[in-house]
mmCIF file of the C-alpha atoms, coordinates in Angstrom:
data_MODEL
# 
_entry.id   MODEL 
# 
loop_
_atom_site.group_PDB 
_atom_site.id 
_atom_site.type_symbol 
_atom_site.label_atom_id 
_atom_site.label_alt_id 
_atom_site.label_comp_id 
_atom_site.label_asym_id 
_atom_site.label_entity_id 
_atom_site.label_seq_id 
_atom_site.pdbx_PDB_ins_code 
_atom_site.Cartn_x 
_atom_site.Cartn_y 
_atom_site.Cartn_z 
_atom_site.occupancy 
_atom_site.B_iso_or_equiv 
_atom_site.pdbx_formal_charge 
_atom_site.auth_seq_id 
_atom_site.auth_comp_id 
_atom_site.auth_asym_id 
_atom_site.auth_atom_id 
_atom_site.pdbx_PDB_model_num 
ATOM 1   C CA . UNK A 1 1   ? 0.022   0.071   -0.057  1.00 0.00 ? 1   UNK A CA 1 
ATOM 2   C CA . UNK A 1 2   ? 1.342   3.457   -0.920  1.00 0.00 ? 2   UNK A CA 1 
ATOM 3   C CA . UNK A 1 3   ? 0.145   6.819   0.290   1.00 0.00 ? 3   UNK A CA 1 
ATOM 4   C CA . UNK A 1 4   ? 1.313   10.281  -0.450  1.00 0.00 ? 4   UNK A CA 1 
ATOM 5   C CA . UNK A 1 5   ? 1.756   12.136  2.883   1.00 0.00 ? 5   UNK A CA 1 
ATOM 6   C CA . UNK A 1 6   ? 3.365   15.501  4.305   1.00 0.00 ? 6   UNK A CA 1 
ATOM 7   C CA . UNK A 1 7   ? 4.685   15.400  7.896   1.00 0.00 ? 7   UNK A CA 1 
ATOM 8   C CA . UNK A 1 8   ? 6.085   17.878  10.363  1.00 0.00 ? 8   UNK A CA 1 
ATOM 9   C CA . UNK A 1 9   ? 8.261   16.095  12.753  1.00 0.00 ? 9   UNK A CA 1 
ATOM 10  C CA . UNK A 1 10  ? 11.490  15.981  14.819  1.00 0.00 ? 10  UNK A CA 1 
ATOM 11  C CA . UNK A 1 11  ? 14.663  14.323  13.540  1.00 0.00 ? 11  UNK A CA 1 
ATOM 12  C CA . UNK A 1 12  ? 15.708  11.337  15.821  1.00 0.00 ? 12  UNK A CA 1 
ATOM 13  C CA . UNK A 1 13  ? 19.184  11.273  14.345  1.00 0.00 ? 13  UNK A CA 1 
ATOM 14  C CA . UNK A 1 14  ? 21.539  13.251  12.218  1.00 0.00 ? 14  UNK A CA 1 
ATOM 15  C CA . UNK A 1 15  ? 20.928  12.822  8.441   1.00 0.00 ? 15  UNK A CA 1 
ATOM 16  C CA . UNK A 1 16  ? 23.483  10.606  6.570   1.00 0.00 ? 16  UNK A CA 1 
ATOM 17  C CA . UNK A 1 17  ? 24.452  11.583  2.884   1.00 0.00 ? 17  UNK A CA 1 
ATOM 18  C CA . UNK A 1 18  ? 24.416  8.604   0.738   1.00 0.00 ? 18  UNK A CA 1 
ATOM 19  C CA . UNK A 1 19  ? 24.788  7.795   -2.993  1.00 0.00 ? 19  UNK A CA 1 
ATOM 20  C CA . UNK A 1 20  ? 22.671  5.254   -4.775  1.00 0.00 ? 20  UNK A CA 1 
ATOM 21  C CA . UNK A 1 21  ? 24.150  2.440   -6.996  1.00 0.00 ? 21  UNK A CA 1 
ATOM 22  C CA . UNK A 1 22  ? 23.158  4.673   -10.048 1.00 0.00 ? 22  UNK A CA 1 
ATOM 23  C CA . UNK A 1 23  ? 25.154  7.557   -8.544  1.00 0.00 ? 23  UNK A CA 1 
ATOM 24  C CA . UNK A 1 24  ? 22.217  9.608   -7.398  1.00 0.00 ? 24  UNK A CA 1 
ATOM 25  C CA . UNK A 1 25  ? 22.690  11.401  -3.932  1.00 0.00 ? 25  UNK A CA 1 
ATOM 26  C CA . UNK A 1 26  ? 20.135  11.145  -1.099  1.00 0.00 ? 26  UNK A CA 1 
ATOM 27  C CA . UNK A 1 27  ? 19.689  11.625  2.611   1.00 0.00 ? 27  UNK A CA 1 
ATOM 28  C CA . UNK A 1 28  ? 18.739  8.925   5.124   1.00 0.00 ? 28  UNK A CA 1 
ATOM 29  C CA . UNK A 1 29  ? 17.336  9.661   8.562   1.00 0.00 ? 29  UNK A CA 1 
ATOM 30  C CA . UNK A 1 30  ? 14.245  9.236   10.870  1.00 0.00 ? 30  UNK A CA 1 
ATOM 31  C CA . UNK A 1 31  ? 11.660  11.515  12.337  1.00 0.00 ? 31  UNK A CA 1 
ATOM 32  C CA . UNK A 1 32  ? 9.349   11.456  15.120  1.00 0.00 ? 32  UNK A CA 1 
ATOM 33  C CA . UNK A 1 33  ? 5.927   12.524  13.965  1.00 0.00 ? 33  UNK A CA 1 
ATOM 34  C CA . UNK A 1 34  ? 2.892   13.234  16.383  1.00 0.00 ? 34  UNK A CA 1 
ATOM 35  C CA . UNK A 1 35  ? 2.584   13.824  20.081  1.00 0.00 ? 35  UNK A CA 1 
ATOM 36  C CA . UNK A 1 36  ? 2.511   11.787  23.211  1.00 0.00 ? 36  UNK A CA 1 
ATOM 37  C CA . UNK A 1 37  ? 1.601   8.077   22.990  1.00 0.00 ? 37  UNK A CA 1 
ATOM 38  C CA . UNK A 1 38  ? 0.283   8.493   19.355  1.00 0.00 ? 38  UNK A CA 1 
ATOM 39  C CA . UNK A 1 39  ? 3.695   9.554   18.113  1.00 0.00 ? 39  UNK A CA 1 
ATOM 40  C CA . UNK A 1 40  ? 5.193   7.317   15.273  1.00 0.00 ? 40  UNK A CA 1 
ATOM 41  C CA . UNK A 1 41  ? 8.838   6.975   13.919  1.00 0.00 ? 41  UNK A CA 1 
ATOM 42  C CA . UNK A 1 42  ? 9.090   7.349   10.195  1.00 0.00 ? 42  UNK A CA 1 
ATOM 43  C CA . UNK A 1 43  ? 12.260  6.304   8.370   1.00 0.00 ? 43  UNK A CA 1 
ATOM 44  C CA . UNK A 1 44  ? 13.002  8.788   5.604   1.00 0.00 ? 44  UNK A CA 1 
ATOM 45  C CA . UNK A 1 45  ? 14.946  8.703   2.414   1.00 0.00 ? 45  UNK A CA 1 
ATOM 46  C CA . UNK A 1 46  ? 15.129  12.161  0.840   1.00 0.00 ? 46  UNK A CA 1 
ATOM 47  C CA . UNK A 1 47  ? 15.983  12.992  -2.748  1.00 0.00 ? 47  UNK A CA 1 
ATOM 48  C CA . UNK A 1 48  ? 15.283  16.635  -2.537  1.00 0.00 ? 48  UNK A CA 1 
ATOM 49  C CA . UNK A 1 49  ? 18.320  18.488  -4.020  1.00 0.00 ? 49  UNK A CA 1 
ATOM 50  C CA . UNK A 1 50  ? 18.047  21.472  -1.491  1.00 0.00 ? 50  UNK A CA 1 
ATOM 51  C CA . UNK A 1 51  ? 17.949  19.186  1.523   1.00 0.00 ? 51  UNK A CA 1 
ATOM 52  C CA . UNK A 1 52  ? 20.946  17.230  0.310   1.00 0.00 ? 52  UNK A CA 1 
ATOM 53  C CA . UNK A 1 53  ? 22.902  20.644  -0.050  1.00 0.00 ? 53  UNK A CA 1 
ATOM 54  C CA . UNK A 1 54  ? 21.915  21.540  3.475   1.00 0.00 ? 54  UNK A CA 1 
ATOM 55  C CA . UNK A 1 55  ? 22.675  18.014  4.772   1.00 0.00 ? 55  UNK A CA 1 
ATOM 56  C CA . UNK A 1 56  ? 24.797  19.443  7.778   1.00 0.00 ? 56  UNK A CA 1 
ATOM 57  C CA . UNK A 1 57  ? 21.736  21.322  9.146   1.00 0.00 ? 57  UNK A CA 1 
ATOM 58  C CA . UNK A 1 58  ? 19.545  18.234  9.297   1.00 0.00 ? 58  UNK A CA 1 
ATOM 59  C CA . UNK A 1 59  ? 20.658  17.166  12.825  1.00 0.00 ? 59  UNK A CA 1 
ATOM 60  C CA . UNK A 1 60  ? 19.006  15.345  15.752  1.00 0.00 ? 60  UNK A CA 1 
ATOM 61  C CA . UNK A 1 61  ? 16.163  17.438  17.330  1.00 0.00 ? 61  UNK A CA 1 
ATOM 62  C CA . UNK A 1 62  ? 15.678  19.627  14.449  1.00 0.00 ? 62  UNK A CA 1 
ATOM 63  C CA . UNK A 1 63  ? 11.991  20.225  13.225  1.00 0.00 ? 63  UNK A CA 1 
ATOM 64  C CA . UNK A 1 64  ? 11.552  19.210  9.627   1.00 0.00 ? 64  UNK A CA 1 
ATOM 65  C CA . UNK A 1 65  ? 8.749   19.232  7.049   1.00 0.00 ? 65  UNK A CA 1 
ATOM 66  C CA . UNK A 1 66  ? 8.766   16.254  4.605   1.00 0.00 ? 66  UNK A CA 1 
ATOM 67  C CA . UNK A 1 67  ? 6.465   15.346  1.718   1.00 0.00 ? 67  UNK A CA 1 
ATOM 68  C CA . UNK A 1 68  ? 6.640   11.929  -0.151  1.00 0.00 ? 68  UNK A CA 1 
ATOM 69  C CA . UNK A 1 69  ? 5.330   8.361   -0.688  1.00 0.00 ? 69  UNK A CA 1 
ATOM 70  C CA . UNK A 1 70  ? 4.635   6.669   2.641   1.00 0.00 ? 70  UNK A CA 1 
ATOM 71  C CA . UNK A 1 71  ? 4.717   2.923   2.713   1.00 0.00 ? 71  UNK A CA 1 
ATOM 72  C CA . UNK A 1 72  ? 4.125   0.366   5.560   1.00 0.00 ? 72  UNK A CA 1 
ATOM 73  C CA . UNK A 1 73  ? 7.135   -2.014  5.896   1.00 0.00 ? 73  UNK A CA 1 
ATOM 74  C CA . UNK A 1 74  ? 6.872   -5.425  7.454   1.00 0.00 ? 74  UNK A CA 1 
ATOM 75  C CA . UNK A 1 75  ? 9.886   -7.577  8.523   1.00 0.00 ? 75  UNK A CA 1 
ATOM 76  C CA . UNK A 1 76  ? 10.783  -10.458 10.737  1.00 0.00 ? 76  UNK A CA 1 
ATOM 77  C CA . UNK A 1 77  ? 13.547  -10.054 13.325  1.00 0.00 ? 77  UNK A CA 1 
ATOM 78  C CA . UNK A 1 78  ? 16.205  -12.590 14.025  1.00 0.00 ? 78  UNK A CA 1 
ATOM 79  C CA . UNK A 1 79  ? 14.269  -13.984 16.946  1.00 0.00 ? 79  UNK A CA 1 
ATOM 80  C CA . UNK A 1 80  ? 11.275  -14.513 14.673  1.00 0.00 ? 80  UNK A CA 1 
ATOM 81  C CA . UNK A 1 81  ? 9.064   -11.469 15.802  1.00 0.00 ? 81  UNK A CA 1 
ATOM 82  C CA . UNK A 1 82  ? 7.086   -9.661  13.111  1.00 0.00 ? 82  UNK A CA 1 
ATOM 83  C CA . UNK A 1 83  ? 7.779   -5.916  13.058  1.00 0.00 ? 83  UNK A CA 1 
ATOM 84  C CA . UNK A 1 84  ? 5.997   -2.935  11.406  1.00 0.00 ? 84  UNK A CA 1 
ATOM 85  C CA . UNK A 1 85  ? 7.314   0.439   10.517  1.00 0.00 ? 85  UNK A CA 1 
ATOM 86  C CA . UNK A 1 86  ? 6.701   3.501   8.217   1.00 0.00 ? 86  UNK A CA 1 
ATOM 87  C CA . UNK A 1 87  ? 9.009   4.583   5.425   1.00 0.00 ? 87  UNK A CA 1 
ATOM 88  C CA . UNK A 1 88  ? 8.792   7.758   3.317   1.00 0.00 ? 88  UNK A CA 1 
ATOM 89  C CA . UNK A 1 89  ? 10.409  8.329   0.031   1.00 0.00 ? 89  UNK A CA 1 
ATOM 90  C CA . UNK A 1 90  ? 10.683  12.070  0.118   1.00 0.00 ? 90  UNK A CA 1 
ATOM 91  C CA . UNK A 1 91  ? 10.742  14.395  -2.916  1.00 0.00 ? 91  UNK A CA 1 
ATOM 92  C CA . UNK A 1 92  ? 10.357  17.562  -0.846  1.00 0.00 ? 92  UNK A CA 1 
ATOM 93  C CA . UNK A 1 93  ? 11.983  18.301  2.714   1.00 0.00 ? 93  UNK A CA 1 
ATOM 94  C CA . UNK A 1 94  ? 12.762  21.530  4.375   1.00 0.00 ? 94  UNK A CA 1 
ATOM 95  C CA . UNK A 1 95  ? 13.803  22.722  7.853   1.00 0.00 ? 95  UNK A CA 1 
ATOM 96  C CA . UNK A 1 96  ? 10.748  23.934  9.547   1.00 0.00 ? 96  UNK A CA 1 
ATOM 97  C CA . UNK A 1 97  ? 10.787  27.682  10.182  1.00 0.00 ? 97  UNK A CA 1 
ATOM 98  C CA . UNK A 1 98  ? 9.545   27.445  13.791  1.00 0.00 ? 98  UNK A CA 1 
ATOM 99  C CA . UNK A 1 99  ? 11.080  27.040  17.266  1.00 0.00 ? 99  UNK A CA 1 
ATOM 100 C CA . UNK A 1 100 ? 14.827  26.832  17.436  1.00 0.00 ? 100 UNK A CA 1 
ATOM 101 C CA . UNK A 1 101 ? 15.052  26.595  13.549  1.00 0.00 ? 101 UNK A CA 1 
ATOM 102 C CA . UNK A 1 102 ? 13.312  30.055  13.065  1.00 0.00 ? 102 UNK A CA 1 
ATOM 103 C CA . UNK A 1 103 ? 15.677  32.535  11.270  1.00 0.00 ? 103 UNK A CA 1 
ATOM 104 C CA . UNK A 1 104 ? 16.852  35.184  13.651  1.00 0.00 ? 104 UNK A CA 1 
ATOM 105 C CA . UNK A 1 105 ? 15.655  38.786  12.909  1.00 0.00 ? 105 UNK A CA 1 
ATOM 106 C CA . UNK A 1 106 ? 18.254  41.425  12.515  1.00 0.00 ? 106 UNK A CA 1 
ATOM 107 C CA . UNK A 1 107 ? 18.155  44.021  15.379  1.00 0.00 ? 107 UNK A CA 1 
ATOM 108 C CA . UNK A 1 108 ? 16.686  47.306  14.346  1.00 0.00 ? 108 UNK A CA 1 
ATOM 109 C CA . UNK A 1 109 ? 18.911  50.463  14.203  1.00 0.00 ? 109 UNK A CA 1 
ATOM 110 C CA . UNK A 1 110 ? 18.325  52.207  17.423  1.00 0.00 ? 110 UNK A CA 1 
ATOM 111 C CA . UNK A 1 111 ? 20.545  55.124  16.556  1.00 0.00 ? 111 UNK A CA 1 
ATOM 112 C CA . UNK A 1 112 ? 17.570  57.412  16.671  1.00 0.00 ? 112 UNK A CA 1 
ATOM 113 C CA . UNK A 1 113 ? 17.081  56.804  20.384  1.00 0.00 ? 113 UNK A CA 1 
ATOM 114 C CA . UNK A 1 114 ? 13.864  54.830  19.989  1.00 0.00 ? 114 UNK A CA 1 
ATOM 115 C CA . UNK A 1 115 ? 13.121  51.639  21.790  1.00 0.00 ? 115 UNK A CA 1 
ATOM 116 C CA . UNK A 1 116 ? 12.697  49.718  18.577  1.00 0.00 ? 116 UNK A CA 1 
ATOM 117 C CA . UNK A 1 117 ? 8.857   49.472  19.024  1.00 0.00 ? 117 UNK A CA 1 
ATOM 118 C CA . UNK A 1 118 ? 6.800   51.045  16.458  1.00 0.00 ? 118 UNK A CA 1 
ATOM 119 C CA . UNK A 1 119 ? 3.200   50.867  15.360  1.00 0.00 ? 119 UNK A CA 1 
ATOM 120 C CA . UNK A 1 120 ? 1.602   51.056  12.061  1.00 0.00 ? 120 UNK A CA 1 
ATOM 121 C CA . UNK A 1 121 ? -0.132  54.172  12.813  1.00 0.00 ? 121 UNK A CA 1 
ATOM 122 C CA . UNK A 1 122 ? 3.072   56.012  13.751  1.00 0.00 ? 122 UNK A CA 1 
ATOM 123 C CA . UNK A 1 123 ? 5.045   54.800  10.670  1.00 0.00 ? 123 UNK A CA 1 
ATOM 124 C CA . UNK A 1 124 ? 2.327   54.739  7.899   1.00 0.00 ? 124 UNK A CA 1 
ATOM 125 C CA . UNK A 1 125 ? 0.713   58.146  8.594   1.00 0.00 ? 125 UNK A CA 1 
ATOM 126 C CA . UNK A 1 126 ? 2.051   61.420  7.122   1.00 0.00 ? 126 UNK A CA 1 
ATOM 127 C CA . UNK A 1 127 ? 3.292   63.923  9.620   1.00 0.00 ? 127 UNK A CA 1 
ATOM 128 C CA . UNK A 1 128 ? 0.243   66.248  9.147   1.00 0.00 ? 128 UNK A CA 1 
ATOM 129 C CA . UNK A 1 129 ? -2.098  63.316  10.017  1.00 0.00 ? 129 UNK A CA 1 
ATOM 130 C CA . UNK A 1 130 ? -0.168  62.349  13.012  1.00 0.00 ? 130 UNK A CA 1 
ATOM 131 C CA . UNK A 1 131 ? -0.292  66.042  14.155  1.00 0.00 ? 131 UNK A CA 1 
ATOM 132 C CA . UNK A 1 132 ? -4.082  66.069  13.865  1.00 0.00 ? 132 UNK A CA 1 
ATOM 133 C CA . UNK A 1 133 ? -4.099  68.782  11.213  1.00 0.00 ? 133 UNK A CA 1 
ATOM 134 C CA . UNK A 1 134 ? -6.731  66.891  8.938   1.00 0.00 ? 134 UNK A CA 1 
ATOM 135 C CA . UNK A 1 135 ? -10.419 66.738  9.752   1.00 0.00 ? 135 UNK A CA 1 
ATOM 136 C CA . UNK A 1 136 ? -11.612 64.260  7.153   1.00 0.00 ? 136 UNK A CA 1 
ATOM 137 C CA . UNK A 1 137 ? -15.167 62.827  7.561   1.00 0.00 ? 137 UNK A CA 1 
ATOM 138 C CA . UNK A 1 138 ? -15.316 59.076  7.123   1.00 0.00 ? 138 UNK A CA 1 
ATOM 139 C CA . UNK A 1 139 ? -18.242 58.099  4.626   1.00 0.00 ? 139 UNK A CA 1 
ATOM 140 C CA . UNK A 1 140 ? -19.434 54.981  6.534   1.00 0.00 ? 140 UNK A CA 1 
# 
């Protein structure tokens, strides 16, 4: 059974850069998807060129978004127990832009002595409006 799926999860290990027998690069990793007792582990094979280029950023604990083809794997362990797991062949994966992965904002230039806090009404209104010189009647 094959399903297309998209996940937001947390990497359980650092991504490994690999090359297929045909010379195509890819990443291998695993991610925890879901919360609490309902969380599942998904083994991920990613063929996304941008993710492969940023492989050093795909480290354990990083929040990641994946899209791809989900399959249910079944295998038997050496002691004879039957196991099940999820695998995703991913064509699109990115670092999630939330939490500790969120890009840091550049600090505002505070040379003017302001505290860096501004409101739209202060920035967007012309000087005459903010001084109260206009007495327009709103038609609604």
